[in-house]
C-alpha positions in Angstrom: -23.9 -15.4 -13.9 -20.5 -13.8 -14.6 -19.8 -13.2 -18.3 -16.2 -14.3 -19.0 -16.3 -13.6 -22.7 -14.1 -11.0 -24.4 -16.8 -9.7 -26.7 -17.9 -6.2 -27.5 -20.5 -5.8 -24.7 -18.1 -7.4 -22.2 -15.2 -5.1 -22.9 -17.6 -2.1 -23.0 -18.4 -2.8 -19.3 -14.7 -2.6 -18.6 -14.6 1.1 -19.4 -14.3 3.5 -16.5 -15.2 7.1 -16.1 -11.6 8.0 -15.9 -11.0 6.7 -19.4 -13.2 9.5 -20.7 -10.7 12.0 -19.2 -7.6 10.3 -20.5 -9.1 9.5 -23.9 -11.3 12.5 -24.8 -12.5 11.0 -28.1 -14.4 8.3 -26.2 -17.2 10.7 -26.1 -17.5 10.1 -29.9 -19.5 6.9 -30.4 -17.5 5.9 -33.5 -14.2 6.3 -31.7 -15.5 4.4 -28.7 -16.7 1.6 -30.9 -13.3 1.5 -32.6 -11.4 1.2 -29.3 -13.5 -1.7 -28.2 -13.4 -3.5 -31.5 -9.6 -3.2 -31.5 -9.7 -4.8 -28.1 -11.8 -7.7 -29.4 -9.4 -8.1 -32.3 -6.3 -8.3 -30.0 -7.2 -11.7 -28.8 -8.3 -12.9 -32.3 -4.8 -12.1 -33.5 -3.2 -13.6 -30.4 -2.0 -10.2 -29.0 0.3 -9.3 -32.0 2.4 -6.7 -30.2 3.8 -6.1 -26.8 1.5 -3.7 -24.9 3.9 -3.1 -22.0 6.1 0.0 -21.5 8.9 -0.2 -18.8 10.1 2.6 -16.6 13.0 2.3 -14.1 12.1 4.2 -10.9 13.6 3.8 -7.3 15.9 1.0 -8.5 13.0 -1.1 -9.7 11.3 -1.7 -13.0 7.7 -0.6 -13.3 5.3 -1.4 -16.1 2.3 0.3 -17.6 0.1 -0.1 -20.7 -0.5 3.0 -22.9 -3.1 1.8 -25.3 -6.8 1.5 -24.3 -7.7 -1.7 -26.2 -5.0 -3.7 -24.3 -6.0 -2.0 -21.0 -9.5 -3.3 -21.5 -8.3 -6.8 -22.1 -6.1 -6.8 -19.0 -9.1 -5.5 -16.9 -11.2 -8.3 -18.2 -8.6 -10.9 -17.4 -8.4 -9.5 -13.9 -12.2 -9.5 -13.5 -12.3 -13.1 -14.6 -9.5 -14.2 -12.2 -11.2 -12.4 -9.3 -14.5 -14.1 -10.0 -12.8 -17.5 -10.2 -10.5 -17.2 -7.2 -12.3 -14.6 -5.1 -9.0 -13.4 -3.4 -9.5 -11.4 -0.3 -7.6 -8.1 0.1 -7.0 -7.0 3.7 -7.9 -3.4 4.8 -4.7 -1.9 6.3 -6.4 0.0 9.1 -8.6 -3.0 10.0 -5.6 -5.2 10.3 -3.8 -2.8 12.6 -7.0 -2.4 14.7 -7.3 -6.1 15.2 -3.6 -6.4 15.8 -3.6 -3.8 18.6 -6.4 -5.6 20.4 -4.6 -8.9 20.2 -1.4 -7.4 21.6 -3.3 -6.0 24.6 -4.1 -9.5 25.8 -2.3 -10.6 28.9 -1.8 -14.1 27.6 1.6 -15.3 26.4 2.3 -14.8 22.7 5.0 -14.5 20.1 4.9 -12.2 17.1 6.8 -12.9 13.8 7.0 -10.0 11.4 8.8 -10.5 8.1 8.4 -9.9 4.4 9.4 -11.6 1.1 12.5 -10.5 -0.7 11.9 -8.8 -4.1 8.5 -10.3 -4.1 7.0 -9.4 -7.5 10.3 -10.1 -9.4 10.8 -13.4 -7.6 7.4 -15.1 -8.4 8.0 -18.1 -10.6 5.2 -17.6 -13.2 5.7 -21.1 -14.8 4.0 -23.1 -12.0 1.6 -20.1 -11.4 0.3 -20.2 -15.0 0.2 -24.0 -15.0 -2.0 -23.8 -11.9 -4.2 -21.2 -13.5 -4.6 -23.4 -16.6 -5.9 -26.2 -14.4 -8.4 -24.0 -12.7 -12.0 -25.1 -13.3 -14.5 -22.4 -13.8 -12.1 -20.1 -15.6 -12.7 -19.7 -19.3 -10.1 -21.1 -21.8 -9.9 -17.7 -23.5 -8.9 -16.1 -20.2 -6.1 -18.6 -19.8 -5.0 -18.1 -23.4 -5.0 -14.3 -23.1 -2.9 -14.6 -19.9 -0.4 -16.8 -21.8 -0.1 -14.3 -24.7 0.4 -11.5 -22.3 3.3 -13.2 -20.4 4.8 -14.3 -23.7 5.3 -10.6 -24.5 6.4 -9.7 -21.0 9.1 -12.4 -20.9 10.3 -11.7 -24.5 11.0 -8.1 -23.4 13.1 -9.4 -20.5 10.5 -9.3 -17.8 11.0 -11.5 -14.7 8.4 -12.6 -12.2 5.2 -10.4 -12.2 5.2 -7.0 -13.8 5.3 -4.4 -11.0 2.8 -1.6 -11.3 -0.1 -3.4 -12.9 -3.3 -4.2 -11.0 -3.3 -7.6 -12.6 -0.1 -8.5 -10.8 -1.7 -7.8 -7.5 -4.4 -10.4 -8.2 -1.8 -12.9 -9.5 0.3 -12.4 -6.4 -2.7 -13.3 -4.2 -3.2 -16.5 -6.3 0.5 -17.4 -6.0 0.4 -17.2 -2.2 -3.0 -18.8 -1.6 -1.6 -22.1 -0.5 1.0 -20.4 1.6 -1.6 -18.4 3.5 -3.7 -21.5 4.2 -0.6 -23.5 5.4 0.3 -20.8 8.0 -3.3 -20.4 9.2 -3.7 -24.1 9.8 -0.6 -24.4 12.0 -1.6 -25.5 15.5 0.4 -22.6 17.1 -1.0 -19.9 14.8 -3.4 -17.6 16.7 -3.5 -14.8 14.1 -2.2 -14.4 10.5 -2.1 -11.4 8.2 -0.4 -10.7 5.0 -0.6 -7.4 3.2 1.0 -8.0 -0.3 4.4 -9.3 0.9 4.3 -8.0 4.4 3.7 -11.0 6.7 2.7 -11.1 10.4 2.0 -14.2 12.5 1.0 -14.3 16.2 1.5 -17.6 17.9 0.7 -19.1 21.4 4.5 -18.9 22.2 4.6 -22.7 22.8 6.5 -23.4 19.6 10.2 -23.4 19.1 11.0 -20.0 17.6 13.7 -21.1 15.2 11.7 -24.0 13.9 8.6 -22.0 13.4 10.5 -19.3 11.4 11.9 -22.1 9.2 8.3 -23.4 8.9 7.2 -20.0 7.5 10.2 -19.9 5.1 9.7 -23.5 3.8 6.0 -22.9 3.3 6.7 -20.3 0.6 6.6 -21.2 -3.1 10.0 -22.5 -4.1 11.2 -19.3 -5.9 10.4 -17.0 -2.9 12.4 -16.4 0.2 12.0 -14.3 3.4 13.9 -11.1 3.8 16.0 -11.9 6.9 17.1 -8.2 7.3 13.4 -7.2 7.7 12.5 -9.9 10.1 11.7 -9.4 13.8 10.4 -11.6 16.5 9.1 -10.5 19.9 8.0 -12.8 22.8 5.7 -11.8 25.7 4.8 -13.9 28.6 2.0 -13.8 31.1 4.1 -12.5 34.0 4.2 -9.3 35.9 7.9 -9.9 36.2 8.5 -9.3 32.5 10.5 -6.2 31.9 11.2 -3.9 28.9 8.9 -2.5 26.2 8.6 -4.1 22.8 8.0 -2.3 19.6 6.6 -3.6 16.3 6.3 -1.7 13.1 3.7 -2.9 10.7 1.8 -1.2 7.8 3.0 2.3 8.5 2.3 2.1 12.3 4.6 1.6 15.3 3.0 -0.4 18.0 4.5 0.0 21.5 3.8 -3.0 23.8 4.6 -2.4 27.5 5.0 -5.2 30.1 2.2 -6.3 32.4 2.0 -4.3 35.6 0.4 -4.8 39.0 -0.7 -7.8 40.9 -1.4 -11.0 39.0 -4.7 -11.2 40.9 -5.8 -7.8 39.7 -8.3 -8.3 36.8 -7.9 -4.9 35.2 -4.1 -5.3 35.0 -4.3 -8.4 32.8 -4.1 -6.3 29.7 -1.2 -4.5 28.2 -1.7 -0.8 27.3 -0.6 -0.8 23.7 0.3 2.6 22.2 0.0 3.2 18.5 2.3 5.8 16.8 3.2 6.5 13.2 6.1 4.4 12.0 9.5 6.3 12.1 9.9 5.7 8.3 6.6 7.4 7.6 7.4 10.3 9.9 10.7 10.9 8.1 8.8 10.7 4.8 6.5 13.5 5.9 9.4 15.6 7.2 11.1 15.2 3.9 8.0 16.5 2.1 8.0 19.5 4.4 11.7 20.2 3.6 11.2 19.8 -0.1 8.1 22.1 0.0 10.2 24.9 1.5 13.2 24.3 -0.8 10.8 24.5 -3.8 9.5 27.8 -2.4 13.0 29.1 -2.2 13.3 28.6 -6.0 9.8 29.6 -7.3 8.7 32.1 -4.5 5.2 30.7 -4.9 3.8 31.2 -1.4 0.3 30.0 -2.4 1.7 26.7 -3.6 3.8 26.3 -0.4 0.7 27.0 1.7 -1.3 24.4 -0.3 1.4 21.8 0.1 1.4 22.2 3.9 -2.4 22.1 4.0 -2.2 18.9 2.0 0.1 17.4 4.6 -1.7 18.7 7.7 -5.4 18.2 6.7 -7.7 15.6 5.0 -9.1 15.4 1.5 -10.6 13.0 -1.0 -8.7 11.5 -3.9 -10.2 10.1 -7.0 -9.0 6.6 -7.8 -8.9 6.4 -11.5 -8.5 2.6 -11.3 -11.8 2.0 -9.5 -13.7 5.2 -10.4 -14.3 5.9 -6.7 -13.2 8.6 -4.3 -11.0 7.6 -1.3 -10.5 9.6 1.8 -6.9 10.5 2.6 -4.9 12.8 4.8 -3.3 12.9 8.3 -6.4 11.4 10.0 -7.7 9.0 7.3 -4.2 7.6 6.7 -3.6 7.0 10.4 -7.0 6.6 12.2 -5.7 4.0 14.6 -3.3 6.3 16.4 -3.5 6.5 20.2 -5.3 9.6 21.4 -2.2 10.8 23.3 0.3 9.8 20.5 3.6 11.6 20.2 3.9 11.3 16.4 1.6 14.2 15.7 3.4 16.4 18.3 6.7 15.6 16.6 5.4 16.6 13.2 3.9 19.9 14.6 7.2 20.7 16.2 9.1 20.0 13.0 6.7 22.1 11.0 7.0 25.1 13.4 10.8 24.9 13.1 10.6 24.8 9.4 8.5 28.0 9.4 10.4 30.2 11.9 13.9 28.7 12.2 16.8 30.7 10.9 19.2 27.8 11.4 20.0 24.7 9.4 21.1 24.3 5.7 17.5 24.1 4.4 15.4 26.5 6.6 18.0 29.2 6.8 17.6 29.6 3.0 13.8 30.0 3.2 13.2 31.9 6.5 14.2 35.3 5.1 11.9 34.9 2.1 8.7 34.7 4.3 7.1 37.8 5.5 5.8 38.0 9.1 2.2 37.8 7.8 3.0 34.7 5.8 4.7 33.0 8.8 1.7 33.7 10.9 -0.6 32.2 8.3 1.6 29.0 8.1 1.7 28.7 11.9 -2.1 28.3 11.9 -1.6 24.9 10.2 -1.4 22.0 12.6 -1.2 18.2 12.3 -2.9 17.9 15.7 -5.9 19.9 14.5 -6.1 18.1 11.2 -6.0 14.8 13.1 -8.3 15.5 16.0 -10.8 17.7 14.2 -10.5 15.9 10.9 -10.1 19.2 9.1 -11.1 18.7 5.4 -10.0 20.6 2.3 -10.7 20.2 -1.4 -8.1 20.2 -4.1 -8.7 19.6 -7.8 -6.8 16.7 -9.5 -4.7 19.2 -11.4 -3.7 21.0 -8.2 -2.8 17.8 -6.5 -0.4 17.0 -9.3 1.2 20.4 -8.8 1.4 19.9 -5.1 3.1 16.5 -5.4 5.5 17.6 -8.1 8.4 18.4 -5.7 7.8 15.2 -3.6 8.7 12.6 -6.3 10.6 9.7 -4.8 10.4 11.3 -1.4 
């Protein structure tokens, strides 16, 4: 049975291995005991001070908590909510894999892709918290702790859900639970996926397009609205006469859907050969990182760091997730395992990397070309996105080195 209490032993179980790195004194039993006792006392005193710190980055406000006792309380609230609601979090690559298979079908379908405008900031927490307060199976102390937390957040000018906290991700799933079920139950819905605020619906194409889009918009909680600028709809019919290729960008991928070809009586032509590429936005982001790596080299002349940065981009590695205490695989293959075997995205990146290494033209690369020796150029030319993807080339970096590598990529 799940223990929903906020006692000493319960908060002790909320400690993670990463906490012992960020708070070195946790190795001392008396200090560890003091941290946890302070966490217990926070709720006894009705959370006396605001635990949140705000940072403004990329035109948005992000929040984090800097004291361990409050962090432990937030983790316990999150655990209790997850146990009570059991929200499901979709795996990005699994969704794209299922989506590509569905798009291959030769049946008629229509695809709606949209997202929610300023999602976290727009969630109305009043009805959300009221709904949580009515939830059976959730302890009164959890509900009370959540109320105290949002009292501080709102007093500090916070609106909606605090962006940047793991707790907000769970609360956002709760806020959209009814919306998800409404879309899934629609008679025309064949497939529905939502990754945070990124929504995709595949229908049987028998519905009226405008009315169905309005149905999606009206199904959202009252304070939320769809982002019309990021909405796209494509319709495909079961006809060999259909012309033109459709493209859909979703979760970092670009899916290219060609028309049906051949005779309508030919069985093996009843499927569309869907190609999967990296989304243009993601390709540009990788190119920006390459450019910034070379510009940083022009300033610090640190070739080993430049070499590591390009290896980081072209290979695969494991990253320690301090939030979960687990290691996750990342890199060019593990970030995009669903790419088509003959995809063009990898070739584009390799071509751009080669230009960056040997080109004497352009505002950026003309500054760095003369700084590289022929031997250094040859070494960099051995790096390849294609090799990293197809051979799953793996490399190890320490956490400290990863921080150094990513330093010049901030906000890229």
